[in-house]
Backbone bond lengths (Angstrom), bond angles and torsions (degrees), N, CA, C in turn:
res aa  C-N    CA-C-N  psi(-1)  N-CA   C-N-CA  omega(-1)  CA-C   N-CA-C  phi
1 M - - - 1.549 - - 1.614 99.33 -
2 S 1.285 114.76 128.50 1.470 116.39 174.91 1.560 110.49 -90.46
3 D 1.325 115.43 160.05 1.344 121.82 172.50 1.515 119.87 -84.39
4 A 1.313 117.11 96.61 1.417 128.15 -170.78 1.554 111.86 -56.72
5 Y 1.310 112.53 -32.48 1.514 119.89 -177.12 1.583 112.79 -72.03
6 L 1.266 114.13 -15.39 1.498 120.23 -175.93 1.560 111.93 -100.90
7 V 1.292 117.47 -13.65 1.524 121.63 177.38 1.530 114.98 -47.30
8 G 1.251 119.80 116.14 1.564 119.74 -179.60 1.435 112.29 71.79
9 L 1.271 118.25 22.68 1.614 117.49 179.42 1.561 109.33 -121.69
10 G 1.290 115.06 56.93 1.344 117.41 176.89 1.584 112.18 -70.37
11 K 1.228 119.64 161.31 1.531 121.49 178.73 1.466 110.54 -56.13
12 N 1.347 114.37 131.49 1.506 120.92 174.21 1.506 107.97 -156.34
13 S 1.297 118.61 171.67 1.459 121.25 -174.98 1.535 115.02 -65.01
14 A 1.299 118.81 -13.65 1.452 124.44 174.29 1.435 113.15 -80.24
15 N 1.353 123.01 -25.15 1.397 121.79 -169.91 1.526 112.72 -135.83
16 Y 1.310 120.27 4.41 1.389 124.00 -178.45 1.534 117.84 -145.82
17 Q 1.325 121.92 127.86 1.453 120.58 177.24 1.527 102.13 -137.16
18 P 1.373 117.28 119.85 1.438 120.78 -179.90 1.599 109.97 -66.36
19 L 1.292 115.43 126.91 1.492 122.81 -173.87 1.461 104.69 -93.08
20 N 1.421 115.20 136.61 1.485 120.80 173.51 1.399 104.47 -164.46
21 P 1.330 111.18 151.80 1.532 119.46 178.40 1.565 116.54 -50.55
22 V 1.257 117.18 -33.24 1.524 122.86 179.16 1.640 106.12 -55.21
23 S 1.374 113.38 -51.69 1.360 112.92 -174.80 1.539 111.04 -64.53
24 F 1.315 121.03 -35.23 1.392 126.33 178.24 1.544 111.14 -58.66
25 L 1.290 115.58 -42.55 1.537 119.04 178.99 1.514 111.63 -68.37
26 Y 1.347 118.04 -46.30 1.490 117.25 171.11 1.498 118.82 -53.65
27 R 1.321 115.16 -42.76 1.362 120.49 -178.01 1.528 110.90 -66.37
28 T 1.376 114.71 -42.01 1.515 119.46 -176.24 1.500 110.22 -74.59
29 A 1.306 115.84 -32.12 1.554 117.77 172.27 1.422 117.30 -63.63
30 R 1.392 113.80 -38.99 1.410 124.82 173.89 1.487 113.59 -64.36
31 A 1.410 116.79 -47.54 1.469 124.04 -175.60 1.472 113.08 -78.56
32 F 1.332 119.12 -37.28 1.367 120.90 -175.11 1.518 110.87 -136.69
33 P 1.337 120.00 61.36 1.442 125.28 -173.83 1.602 113.37 -58.32
34 N 1.352 119.54 -33.06 1.405 125.07 -175.96 1.576 115.88 -94.44
35 R 1.280 112.54 -1.42 1.474 112.98 178.35 1.410 112.41 -85.08
36 Q 1.363 116.09 149.99 1.353 122.30 -173.98 1.515 116.59 -66.80
37 A 1.256 119.80 120.94 1.539 125.88 176.23 1.467 122.24 -97.47
38 V 1.379 111.83 -31.69 1.483 116.63 -179.63 1.519 105.44 -137.33
39 A 1.372 113.78 133.71 1.474 121.31 170.40 1.599 108.06 -128.42
40 Y 1.266 115.85 116.99 1.474 119.24 -179.22 1.552 105.94 -138.14
41 K 1.290 115.78 117.67 1.498 121.95 -174.21 1.504 109.21 36.67
42 S 1.317 123.82 -117.96 1.442 119.56 -178.85 1.520 116.04 -90.88
43 Q 1.341 114.70 4.37 1.487 120.36 -179.81 1.561 108.65 -87.86
44 R 1.312 116.72 138.03 1.484 121.45 174.91 1.517 108.03 -141.00
45 Y 1.213 120.86 133.22 1.568 118.00 164.17 1.585 112.05 -146.17
46 D 1.335 110.48 159.80 1.436 119.40 -168.52 1.610 105.83 -90.66
47 Y 1.462 111.72 176.54 1.482 117.96 179.87 1.526 112.49 -64.08
48 A 1.305 116.69 -32.54 1.524 115.33 -177.02 1.561 108.23 -69.54
49 F 1.293 111.83 -43.01 1.568 114.67 176.60 1.451 111.07 -63.77
50 A 1.299 117.88 -44.98 1.499 123.08 178.03 1.524 114.36 -56.45
51 L 1.346 116.98 -44.61 1.421 123.72 173.43 1.446 112.25 -59.20
52 N 1.356 120.22 -43.32 1.450 127.20 176.78 1.591 108.54 -55.58
53 R 1.284 113.71 -56.64 1.468 119.11 -177.71 1.512 110.13 -62.48
54 C 1.266 125.75 -38.33 1.413 123.94 178.48 1.555 109.77 -65.62
55 E 1.336 119.78 -45.13 1.324 122.57 -174.99 1.582 106.69 -67.54
56 R 1.271 119.07 -36.96 1.462 122.72 176.36 1.589 110.72 -59.50
57 L 1.387 112.85 -43.02 1.410 116.67 -179.09 1.614 107.20 -67.12
58 A 1.189 120.18 -41.48 1.476 127.76 177.51 1.510 108.92 -55.08
59 R 1.401 118.42 -51.95 1.454 124.34 178.19 1.421 113.53 -55.73
60 A 1.520 115.49 -44.51 1.330 124.99 -175.65 1.595 110.06 -65.18
61 L 1.357 114.90 -38.51 1.449 118.16 179.26 1.518 111.06 -69.83
62 I 1.350 113.76 -44.63 1.428 111.96 179.68 1.548 114.24 -62.67
63 D 1.359 111.42 -39.75 1.568 114.90 171.48 1.386 115.45 -59.12
64 A 1.360 117.42 -27.03 1.516 121.08 176.26 1.534 116.90 -77.05
65 G 1.386 110.13 -8.66 1.573 115.11 177.91 1.551 107.17 105.63
66 V 1.287 126.13 10.21 1.421 122.87 178.23 1.512 105.59 -74.48
67 T 1.291 113.19 130.32 1.589 118.37 174.73 1.490 109.06 -121.79
68 K 1.314 110.73 174.84 1.436 116.02 -176.05 1.407 114.79 -54.45
69 N 1.380 117.23 134.47 1.517 125.23 178.02 1.500 114.81 72.98
70 Q 1.391 119.78 13.16 1.414 122.65 171.90 1.516 109.54 -92.48
71 T 1.324 115.95 143.78 1.398 125.76 -176.52 1.504 116.69 -78.92
72 V 1.341 115.10 125.35 1.439 125.67 170.97 1.518 109.85 -115.08
73 S 1.420 114.45 112.75 1.469 115.42 -174.28 1.503 103.84 -99.73
74 V 1.362 116.37 153.68 1.444 132.09 178.48 1.518 109.22 -129.04
75 F 1.290 114.35 115.25 1.539 124.07 -178.27 1.616 104.49 -113.63
76 A 1.357 118.05 77.13 1.494 119.71 -177.26 1.459 104.74 -153.94
77 P 1.377 112.66 164.82 1.539 119.01 179.84 1.594 105.46 -84.37
78 N 1.237 115.41 -166.46 1.536 118.41 -170.22 1.489 101.37 -88.71
79 I 1.303 115.00 86.64 1.504 125.74 175.80 1.538 109.85 -119.89
80 P 1.326 121.06 164.89 1.541 124.72 179.27 1.516 111.91 -46.58
81 Q 1.348 116.54 -46.40 1.488 117.50 179.22 1.491 113.53 -54.65
82 M 1.391 120.60 -34.14 1.447 124.62 -178.82 1.604 106.88 -68.49
83 F 1.298 116.90 -43.14 1.546 123.72 176.63 1.616 105.32 -57.71
84 E 1.265 116.36 -45.42 1.496 123.00 -173.42 1.583 106.61 -65.69
85 A 1.284 117.93 -41.54 1.450 126.44 -177.39 1.615 103.90 -66.63
86 H 1.269 123.36 -35.60 1.438 119.76 -178.78 1.411 116.58 -62.21
87 F 1.398 116.58 -29.61 1.413 124.06 174.51 1.538 112.63 -100.56
88 G 1.262 122.35 -40.05 1.501 122.38 -175.04 1.453 114.24 -68.65
89 V 1.359 115.42 -34.79 1.472 118.93 179.94 1.592 112.10 -65.14
90 P 1.283 114.35 -45.72 1.540 115.75 175.67 1.440 116.32 -67.57
91 M 1.398 114.86 -31.65 1.423 118.47 172.82 1.498 116.78 -55.91
92 A 1.334 106.99 -37.54 1.555 116.25 -179.67 1.467 112.10 -79.76
93 G 1.441 114.94 -8.49 1.396 116.88 179.83 1.599 114.08 98.56
94 G 1.373 107.19 -4.98 1.522 113.47 -174.58 1.388 110.23 -84.51
95 V 1.423 114.36 169.23 1.514 124.81 -179.64 1.499 107.71 -107.99
96 L 1.248 114.89 114.57 1.526 124.32 -179.76 1.468 110.53 -68.15
97 N 1.397 118.99 123.75 1.346 125.44 169.59 1.610 112.42 -121.78
98 T 1.276 113.71 96.84 1.534 118.66 175.14 1.480 113.27 -79.95
99 I 1.298 115.28 133.56 1.484 121.20 -170.94 1.573 102.47 -114.86
100 N 1.431 115.52 129.00 1.365 122.12 174.72 1.518 110.14 -59.83
101 T 1.433 110.64 129.56 1.490 118.21 179.97 1.520 115.64 -67.68
102 R 1.298 118.04 -11.01 1.464 117.98 -174.99 1.654 110.25 -94.90
103 L 1.304 112.33 -1.14 1.499 113.75 -175.75 1.559 111.62 -76.14
104 D 1.307 114.54 154.01 1.488 119.93 178.09 1.551 107.23 -73.97
105 A 1.321 113.36 172.42 1.463 122.07 -179.33 1.598 112.20 -67.73
106 K 1.227 115.76 -37.74 1.461 117.87 178.62 1.561 114.28 -61.93
107 T 1.339 110.55 -45.67 1.394 117.02 173.69 1.491 116.95 -62.83
108 V 1.387 116.26 -45.85 1.427 117.96 172.81 1.492 114.39 -56.54
109 G 1.293 113.87 -41.34 1.574 119.35 176.52 1.577 110.67 -59.01
110 F 1.319 113.04 -48.09 1.416 116.08 179.14 1.555 113.24 -57.51
111 I 1.349 115.19 -39.19 1.508 115.57 -178.83 1.586 112.11 -74.45
112 L 1.385 115.00 -28.89 1.382 115.81 175.23 1.452 111.67 -72.57
113 E 1.319 119.92 -38.30 1.532 120.58 174.84 1.382 116.71 -71.33
114 H 1.329 121.51 -42.98 1.421 127.29 -174.37 1.565 107.25 -71.37
115 G 1.385 117.67 -45.20 1.372 122.14 176.93 1.539 116.90 -73.02
116 E 1.254 116.87 -5.91 1.502 126.64 -176.06 1.611 113.02 52.78
117 A 1.301 114.59 46.09 1.333 117.86 176.19 1.492 119.85 -52.41
118 Q 1.314 122.46 124.50 1.368 126.48 174.89 1.489 114.69 -86.78
119 V 1.192 117.53 -36.90 1.526 126.28 -179.86 1.542 109.93 -128.00
120 L 1.266 122.09 140.76 1.498 126.21 169.92 1.496 108.23 -128.94
121 L 1.414 110.67 117.98 1.427 121.41 166.05 1.385 113.30 -94.66
122 F 1.351 117.76 114.30 1.489 124.60 -170.41 1.487 111.45 -128.71
123 D 1.409 114.61 139.07 1.414 123.01 171.72 1.472 111.37 -62.58
124 S 1.362 115.32 141.00 1.520 117.20 -174.93 1.493 109.76 -70.97
125 A 1.289 121.59 -18.89 1.495 122.81 174.47 1.534 110.56 -67.05
126 L 1.244 117.69 -15.11 1.505 124.38 -175.39 1.503 113.49 -111.13
127 T 1.346 115.43 16.77 1.459 124.09 175.80 1.460 117.35 -53.91
128 D 1.298 118.82 -47.57 1.421 122.75 175.44 1.542 118.39 -54.32
129 V 1.303 107.60 -45.37 1.551 123.43 179.86 1.617 105.59 -58.81
130 V 1.302 107.88 -50.08 1.582 116.51 -175.81 1.558 106.67 -63.13
131 K 1.256 120.99 -46.56 1.506 122.33 178.09 1.485 111.86 -58.47
132 A 1.223 117.18 -41.37 1.550 121.01 -177.27 1.593 106.74 -77.02
133 A 1.359 117.03 -27.36 1.486 117.90 -172.49 1.496 107.90 -76.74
134 L 1.369 113.83 -31.45 1.515 119.66 176.66 1.459 115.97 -58.92
135 D 1.316 116.54 -21.66 1.574 118.95 176.02 1.470 108.68 -64.49
136 H 1.282 124.08 -15.58 1.427 125.91 -168.57 1.530 106.65 -111.86
137 V 1.319 120.30 10.93 1.467 122.14 -174.61 1.514 105.29 -122.14
138 S 1.282 117.12 126.11 1.476 126.44 -176.58 1.567 117.44 -91.87
139 H 1.358 114.82 -5.25 1.515 114.09 -175.10 1.662 98.64 -126.21
140 P 1.329 111.30 162.24 1.489 119.57 178.91 1.447 109.31 -70.27
141 V 1.336 114.11 138.81 1.469 122.81 176.32 1.586 106.24 -125.55
142 K 1.341 118.34 126.57 1.426 121.12 168.88 1.516 112.08 -66.46
143 L 1.329 117.07 121.53 1.486 116.17 179.65 1.529 111.12 -105.98
144 I 1.444 111.07 130.84 1.508 115.61 179.24 1.547 101.47 -126.44
145 Q 1.355 116.41 126.71 1.409 126.17 -177.57 1.546 110.24 -91.11
146 I 1.330 119.21 121.42 1.359 126.22 174.48 1.561 108.25 -86.58
147 V 1.306 120.33 121.00 1.411 121.69 -176.28 1.593 105.87 -110.58
148 D 1.283 114.26 107.36 1.537 120.47 -178.07 1.560 109.55 -82.58
149 E 1.268 118.90 83.75 1.474 124.04 -171.90 1.556 107.70 -64.83
150 I 1.344 114.88 -32.92 1.459 114.16 -179.84 1.510 112.44 -67.57
151 A 1.261 117.48 -26.39 1.492 122.99 177.19 1.610 110.68 -87.79
152 G 1.358 114.02 5.14 1.456 120.76 176.30 1.636 113.03 82.02
153 Q 1.271 114.17 15.48 1.394 112.54 175.58 1.570 119.22 -80.64
154 E 1.302 116.71 162.88 1.491 120.83 178.38 1.383 108.03 -131.67
155 A 1.379 116.14 154.75 1.435 120.54 174.39 1.554 109.39 -65.62
156 T 1.322 114.75 152.54 1.488 114.26 175.04 1.465 112.31 -94.32
157 G 1.322 112.82 -6.05 1.540 115.57 177.73 1.576 116.35 82.29
158 D 1.300 110.87 -3.00 1.581 116.68 -175.08 1.534 110.64 -95.64
159 Y 1.391 117.54 -13.84 1.359 120.08 -174.70 1.502 113.04 -136.95
160 Q 1.279 123.46 151.66 1.445 128.10 166.04 1.469 109.93 -52.18
161 T 1.327 123.02 128.00 1.493 123.92 174.55 1.397 109.78 -77.41
162 Y 1.374 112.27 167.16 1.482 123.96 179.13 1.521 103.68 -65.40
163 E 1.351 121.67 -51.82 1.443 120.07 -177.87 1.478 114.90 -62.74
164 E 1.382 122.70 -32.02 1.335 125.52 172.33 1.507 113.95 -64.80
165 F 1.425 110.06 -35.38 1.539 111.60 -177.87 1.503 106.56 -73.63
166 L 1.299 124.43 -34.34 1.418 127.14 179.58 1.628 107.96 -68.56
167 E 1.229 114.88 -43.30 1.501 120.73 179.49 1.527 110.12 -57.11
168 A 1.297 113.03 -45.19 1.513 118.97 179.39 1.552 120.96 -70.26
169 A 1.465 110.56 -8.85 1.463 112.75 -176.70 1.579 110.65 -67.34
170 P 1.327 115.64 146.56 1.436 118.57 178.18 1.524 110.53 -69.77
171 D 1.325 118.16 163.55 1.410 126.19 -176.63 1.449 110.79 -69.95
172 H 1.433 118.13 -40.62 1.394 123.07 -174.42 1.546 103.45 -134.60
173 V 1.371 110.40 141.84 1.467 125.29 164.68 1.441 112.10 -144.53
174 E 1.372 116.84 163.32 1.483 115.76 170.50 1.486 110.66 -90.39
175 Y 1.254 119.80 124.35 1.425 128.99 179.05 1.504 112.73 -77.78
176 P 1.261 122.86 128.33 1.399 120.19 172.18 1.542 111.69 -66.95
177 T 1.338 116.03 153.84 1.422 112.94 -174.79 1.585 107.28 -103.58
178 I 1.372 112.13 154.11 1.434 117.55 177.65 1.559 104.55 -102.47
179 D 1.320 115.58 93.59 1.416 123.76 -172.24 1.522 111.12 -77.08
180 D 1.241 118.84 -31.46 1.427 122.10 -169.84 1.458 114.36 -132.61
181 E 1.251 122.00 129.94 1.536 119.40 -176.73 1.531 109.35 -67.13
182 W 1.220 119.03 -7.29 1.452 118.96 174.54 1.549 113.76 -90.82
183 D 1.366 116.66 -0.58 1.435 119.59 174.40 1.545 108.76 -68.54
184 A 1.342 114.11 142.40 1.454 121.95 -174.40 1.476 107.01 -59.06
185 I 1.381 120.17 141.62 1.477 120.69 178.42 1.543 105.16 -139.29
186 A 1.323 119.69 -22.80 1.474 125.09 -175.19 1.479 113.31 -145.34
187 L 1.295 115.03 140.76 1.460 124.04 173.37 1.500 109.62 -120.95
188 N 1.352 118.94 116.04 1.462 113.84 -175.00 1.596 103.20 -125.97
189 Y 1.313 110.22 147.01 1.468 119.88 173.93 1.565 110.53 -120.73
190 T 1.229 113.18 133.66 1.526 117.43 175.85 1.582 112.28 -61.23
191 S 1.323 116.86 150.07 1.387 113.71 -173.88 1.553 108.49 -135.98
192 G 1.377 112.04 20.43 1.440 115.75 172.09 1.558 113.03 75.85
193 T 1.289 117.56 27.15 1.418 119.78 -176.09 1.606 111.13 -105.86
194 T 1.351 115.38 19.77 1.452 116.56 179.70 1.499 111.56 -80.80
């Protein structure tokens, strides 16, 4: 039995709009630019600023060679840079892979290898785990160290920092489009926390 209600109703601009988190952020930043988007300890910023940070991350990732459907892993706690990755990675066409900060190096290495991570954004407090995890990865991964200064962290000096990565982003790039809500946007691995 065919669905008579769908005859002649292919997807078009009158009846279909792909839903994705990127469109939600653009709309919210337009509608409520001055409303608070992020609150982390003493740090606060609004949606206009959040959109700017997410776009800078997307431009930096594209400039670093991330293309559509490539994996960008984030190994960090719930900090503003994690928020930015949830929007910036899909803006760049990448697939976001967040990694549980309680995992051991071997498991983190497996996830980076199996997920074919091209870039790893990692909290500087997890540097030793990252170094050990890379022993289990056979392909090159661009490493970007997130330094949570509010938590009293300092850069190790061994890696480009997240802020340096954003600062080096070009002013303009062509963003890939998310044409279909079935496009990959996230890659999740269970970590035994059920």
